[in-house]
MIBA-66144 format. One line per field, with one value per atom (N, C-alpha, C): residue number from 1; residue in one letter; atom name; z, y, x. Coordinates in steps of 0.001 Angstrom, whole numbers, plus 500000, padded with zeros to 6 digits. Layout:
<rs>
seq c(NUM|...) $
type c(A|...) $
atom c(CA|...) $
zz c(Z|...) $
yy c(Y|...) $
xx c(X|...) $
</rs>
This chain:
<rs>
seq c(1|1|1|2|2|2|3|3|3|4|4|4|5|5|5|6|6|6|7|7|7|8|8|8|9|9|9|10|10|10|11|11|11|12|12|12|13|13|13|14|14|14|15|15|15|16|16|16|17|17|17|18|18|18|19|19|19|20|20|20|21|21|21|22|22|22|23|23|23|24|24|24|25|25|25|26|26|26|27|27|27|28|28|28|29|29|29|30|30|30|31|31|31|32|32|32|33|33|33|34|34|34|35|35|35|36|36|36|37|37|37|38|38|38|39|39|39|40|40|40|41|41|41|42|42|42|43|43|43|44|44|44|45|45|45|46|46|46|47|47|47|48|48|48|49|49|49|50|50|50|51|51|51|52|52|52|53|53|53|54|54|54|55|55|55|56|56|56|57|57|57|58|58|58|59|59|59|60|60|60|61|61|61|62|62|62|63|63|63|64|64|64|65|65|65|66|66|66|67|67|67|68|68|68|69|69|69|70|70|70|71|71|71|72|72|72|73|73|73|74|74|74|75|75|75|76|76|76|77|77|77|78|78|78|79|79|79|80|80|80|81|81|81|82|82|82|83|83|83|84|84|84|85|85|85|86|86|86|87|87|87|88|88|88|89|89|89|90|90|90|91|91|91|92|92|92|93|93|93|94|94|94|95|95|95|96|96|96|97|97|97|98|98|98|99|99|99|100|100|100|101|101|101|102|102|102|103|103|103|104|104|104|105|105|105|106|106|106|107|107|107|108|108|108|109|109|109|110|110|110|111|111|111|112|112|112) $
type c(L|L|L|A|A|A|P|P|P|F|F|F|L|L|L|G|G|G|A|A|A|R|R|R|S|S|S|A|A|A|G|G|G|E|E|E|V|V|V|D|D|D|I|I|I|M|M|M|G|G|G|D|D|D|L|L|L|A|A|A|S|S|S|G|G|G|E|E|E|R|R|R|V|V|V|S|S|S|G|G|G|R|R|R|L|L|L|D|D|D|R|R|R|L|L|L|A|A|A|V|V|V|T|T|T|Q|Q|Q|G|G|G|G|G|G|I|I|I|W|W|W|V|V|V|L|L|L|D|D|D|Y|Y|Y|K|K|K|T|T|T|D|D|D|R|R|R|S|S|S|V|V|V|P|P|P|E|E|E|S|S|S|M|M|M|V|V|V|P|P|P|S|S|S|H|H|H|H|H|H|Y|Y|Y|A|A|A|R|R|R|Q|Q|Q|M|M|M|A|A|A|T|T|T|Y|Y|Y|A|A|A|A|A|A|L|L|L|L|L|L|E|E|E|Q|Q|Q|A|A|A|H|H|H|P|P|P|G|G|G|R|R|R|P|P|P|V|V|V|T|T|T|T|T|T|A|A|A|I|I|I|F|F|F|W|W|W|T|T|T|Q|Q|Q|T|T|T|K|K|K|R|R|R|L|L|L|E|E|E|I|I|I|L|L|L|P|P|P|K|K|K|S|S|S|L|L|L|L|L|L|T|T|T|A|A|A|A|A|A|L|L|L|Q|Q|Q|E|E|E|S|S|S|E|E|E|A|A|A|P|P|P|A|A|A|T|T|T) $
atom c(N|CA|C|N|CA|C|N|CA|C|N|CA|C|N|CA|C|N|CA|C|N|CA|C|N|CA|C|N|CA|C|N|CA|C|N|CA|C|N|CA|C|N|CA|C|N|CA|C|N|CA|C|N|CA|C|N|CA|C|N|CA|C|N|CA|C|N|CA|C|N|CA|C|N|CA|C|N|CA|C|N|CA|C|N|CA|C|N|CA|C|N|CA|C|N|CA|C|N|CA|C|N|CA|C|N|CA|C|N|CA|C|N|CA|C|N|CA|C|N|CA|C|N|CA|C|N|CA|C|N|CA|C|N|CA|C|N|CA|C|N|CA|C|N|CA|C|N|CA|C|N|CA|C|N|CA|C|N|CA|C|N|CA|C|N|CA|C|N|CA|C|N|CA|C|N|CA|C|N|CA|C|N|CA|C|N|CA|C|N|CA|C|N|CA|C|N|CA|C|N|CA|C|N|CA|C|N|CA|C|N|CA|C|N|CA|C|N|CA|C|N|CA|C|N|CA|C|N|CA|C|N|CA|C|N|CA|C|N|CA|C|N|CA|C|N|CA|C|N|CA|C|N|CA|C|N|CA|C|N|CA|C|N|CA|C|N|CA|C|N|CA|C|N|CA|C|N|CA|C|N|CA|C|N|CA|C|N|CA|C|N|CA|C|N|CA|C|N|CA|C|N|CA|C|N|CA|C|N|CA|C|N|CA|C|N|CA|C|N|CA|C|N|CA|C|N|CA|C|N|CA|C|N|CA|C|N|CA|C|N|CA|C|N|CA|C|N|CA|C|N|CA|C|N|CA|C|N|CA|C|N|CA|C|N|CA|C|N|CA|C|N|CA|C|N|CA|C|N|CA|C|N|CA|C|N|CA|C|N|CA|C) $
zz c(111704|111157|109131|109478|108727|108222|109345|108842|107956|107907|107336|106473|105899|104637|104193|104242|103449|102053|101552|099896|099434|100528|100092|100637|100972|102015|100144|100712|099679|100686|099535|100420|099633|100074|099718|099387|100253|100147|100606|099155|099743|100519|101626|101657|102235|102003|102262|102612|103675|104148|104780|105250|106656|108050|109593|110285|111268|112011|112644|112864|113255|113670|112772|111471|110013|109255|110056|109792|108860|107162|106157|106571|106246|106461|105352|104998|103552|105049|104075|104319|103224|103804|102780|103567|104270|104691|104177|104856|104373|104377|105122|104520|104980|104347|104049|103373|104712|104266|104518|103421|104398|103939|104970|104759|105710|106002|106630|107539|108350|109420|109824|109324|109759|108876|108796|108340|109054|108337|109391|108129|109440|109130|109551|109068|109502|108728|109880|109823|110261|108920|109640|110419|111257|112170|111913|112268|111325|112515|113067|114301|115428|115524|116462|117640|118394|119408|119116|120310|120563|121128|122012|122823|123004|124877|125153|124670|124668|124644|123782|123116|122618|123735|123393|124489|123462|123567|123566|122870|123506|122957|121538|122149|120160|119206|118461|116773|115985|116629|115616|116022|117578|118032|117472|116587|116316|114539|114790|112942|112178|113708|113259|113545|114923|115423|113671|113537|111964|110597|110507|109616|110333|111409|111700|111739|112106|111620|110208|109413|108181|107592|107880|107292|108258|109805|110096|109109|109058|107791|106921|105950|104776|105170|105882|106264|108069|107662|109298|109501|110782|111397|111366|110502|110831|111507|112133|113418|112954|112858|112505|113225|113194|114019|112865|114686|114318|114372|113655|114060|113828|114408|114108|114210|113139|113097|113539|114426|114824|114776|113144|112282|113775|114022|114988|116402|116575|117505|117043|116035|114927|116318|117176|117750|116838|117002|116411|117635|117242|118657|118100|118474|118191|118952|118383|119546|119388|120413|121319|121409|120724|120361|121079|122219|123684|123999|122835|122885|121592|119899|119076|119848|120445|120428|121883|122048|123330|122634|121228|120967|119844|119665|118354|119378|120937|121331|121684|122383|122706|121444|119914|119115|118551|119347|118828|119706|121652|122730|121948|123196|122608|122930|122645|123486|124315|125353|126613|126385) $
yy c(532974|532228|533147|534564|534995|534480|534476|533429|532517|531305|530147|530159|531742|531421|532867|533257|534152|534543|535227|534800|534641|534445|532358|531274|531126|529869|528967|527939|527026|525646|525579|524168|522356|521363|521077|519755|520156|520512|518792|518121|516684|516483|516107|515921|514482|513803|513175|512493|512693|512656|510894|510712|509756|510062|510338|510592|510216|510814|510963|508993|508254|507549|506216|506350|505744|505593|505539|505479|506079|506177|506591|507476|507846|509202|509552|509419|510504|511371|512740|512978|514392|514488|516121|516892|518234|519320|520237|520535|521048|522811|523434|524624|524091|525008|525126|526994|527808|528494|528720|529046|529164|531474|531610|533192|533174|534585|535246|534485|534529|534357|532591|532708|530815|529982|528555|527973|527445|527598|527497|526678|525230|524314|524480|523676|523804|523052|521900|521169|521769|521100|521142|520028|519663|519057|518926|518011|518979|517121|516908|515846|516255|515869|516274|515700|515756|515624|516455|517583|517956|518699|517726|517476|518765|519541|520608|521393|520283|520667|519432|519213|518274|517654|516265|515531|514967|514106|513727|512713|511943|510276|510222|511756|511829|511961|510704|510395|512145|513263|514123|514914|514449|515369|514484|513201|512652|513276|512674|513695|514783|515971|517079|517487|516139|516183|515357|514688|513944|514795|515914|517206|518499|518392|519649|518926|517487|516913|517374|516775|516837|518267|519175|520651|520864|520998|521371|520904|519707|518861|519530|520277|520671|521577|522591|523883|524433|523966|523722|525301|525630|525876|527552|527618|528076|527700|528209|527537|527271|525819|525454|525614|526593|526196|526029|524493|524287|523809|524203|524476|523506|523630|522749|523788|523469|524489|523875|523522|522892|523057|523127|523161|523778|522162|522377|523151|523538|524641|525890|526234|527368|527786|527033|527241|526780|527561|527445|527433|525893|525241|525347|525642|526609|525141|524288|523905|523749|523106|524219|522706|523161|521885|521457|521629|520481|519682|519767|518662|518204|518245|518091|516437|517347|516567|515033|515184|514523|513294|513847|512947|511485|512395|512128|510753|511075|509948|509040|509218|508096|507426|508143|506971|505754|506590|505896|504986|505119|503951|502795|501878|500125|500015|498794|498716|497769|497654|497233|495918) $
xx c(623197|624388|625086|625213|626072|627469|628073|629577|629664|628005|628264|627031|627035|625807|626403|627499|628469|627978|629206|629165|630387|631029|632215|631733|630274|629987|629689|628889|628567|627389|626857|626397|626371|626029|626673|627193|628770|629910|630423|630692|631820|632998|632841|634571|634980|636504|636618|638194|638703|640139|640189|641297|641594|641926|641198|641902|643430|643581|644490|645242|643611|643598|643956|643854|644131|642794|641270|640134|639442|639046|639246|637110|636777|635452|635488|633984|633822|632312|631491|629951|629893|628796|628511|628424|629190|628304|627706|626740|625546|625883|626525|627315|628704|629699|630950|631609|632022|632702|633968|634601|636268|636425|636404|637184|638457|639274|639920|640219|638888|638725|638840|638813|638870|638027|637214|636618|635619|633941|632867|632292|631338|630940|629355|628638|626745|625986|625408|624969|623238|622929|621318|620432|619988|619258|617338|616839|615284|614573|615826|615508|613892|613117|611566|612113|612960|613518|614939|614982|616364|616873|618031|618795|619516|619305|619114|620485|621675|622872|623647|624374|625467|626158|626353|627122|628474|629618|630844|629997|629174|629252|627442|627332|625965|626836|626216|626058|626460|626041|625906|627650|627815|628996|629846|629904|631146|630743|629927|630306|630826|630520|631226|632118|632766|634203|634897|634212|634959|635950|634080|634183|635403|635572|636210|637520|638506|639034|639780|638983|639377|639700|638751|639099|640589|640642|642116|643452|642803|643868|644635|643591|643306|643658|643313|644114|644482|646050|646221|646590|646468|647034|645328|644264|642829|642173|640964|640311|639326|638660|637092|636590|635347|633831|633003|632417|631275|630038|628852|627887|626630|625420|624119|623418|622631|621489|620184|619217|617659|616995|616296|615355|614110|613608|612981|612373|613804|613626|614116|614953|615164|616256|617335|618726|619676|620488|622061|622993|623461|624514|626043|626443|627746|629440|629468|630434|631595|631742|633294|633794|635554|636162|636913|636320|636542|635560|634497|633158|633291|634486|634958|636074|636398|637999|637840|636278|636387|635370|634731|633715|634598|635236|636976|637777|637629|638669|637711|636377|635567|635091|635435|634620|636047|637531|638488|639187|638749|638467|638432|639248|638635|637471|636472|635867|635633|635111|635588|633969) $
</rs>
């Protein structure tokens, strides 16, 4: 957890902006760190039922993908690492970029 909790991190950071799709979004980041190595976003989840791994259709994947997209706009060219810390199982899950991309694409797909 060190990159997410270091001296250059902050808790409860509000974020707002427009996605490439034009959707206006806002949220609150549990932890945000801006370092020379990139941008680090951590969200704590206290769910009793913890998925074995995140899938693009999960609403938390969409949430974290949105945060990453907004931060990529604000800090172009800097890598953004997003993660969920599942408090029930004490497990840190780093979310791969491919998962975040798929989550955004899935949420932007027209309903059939």
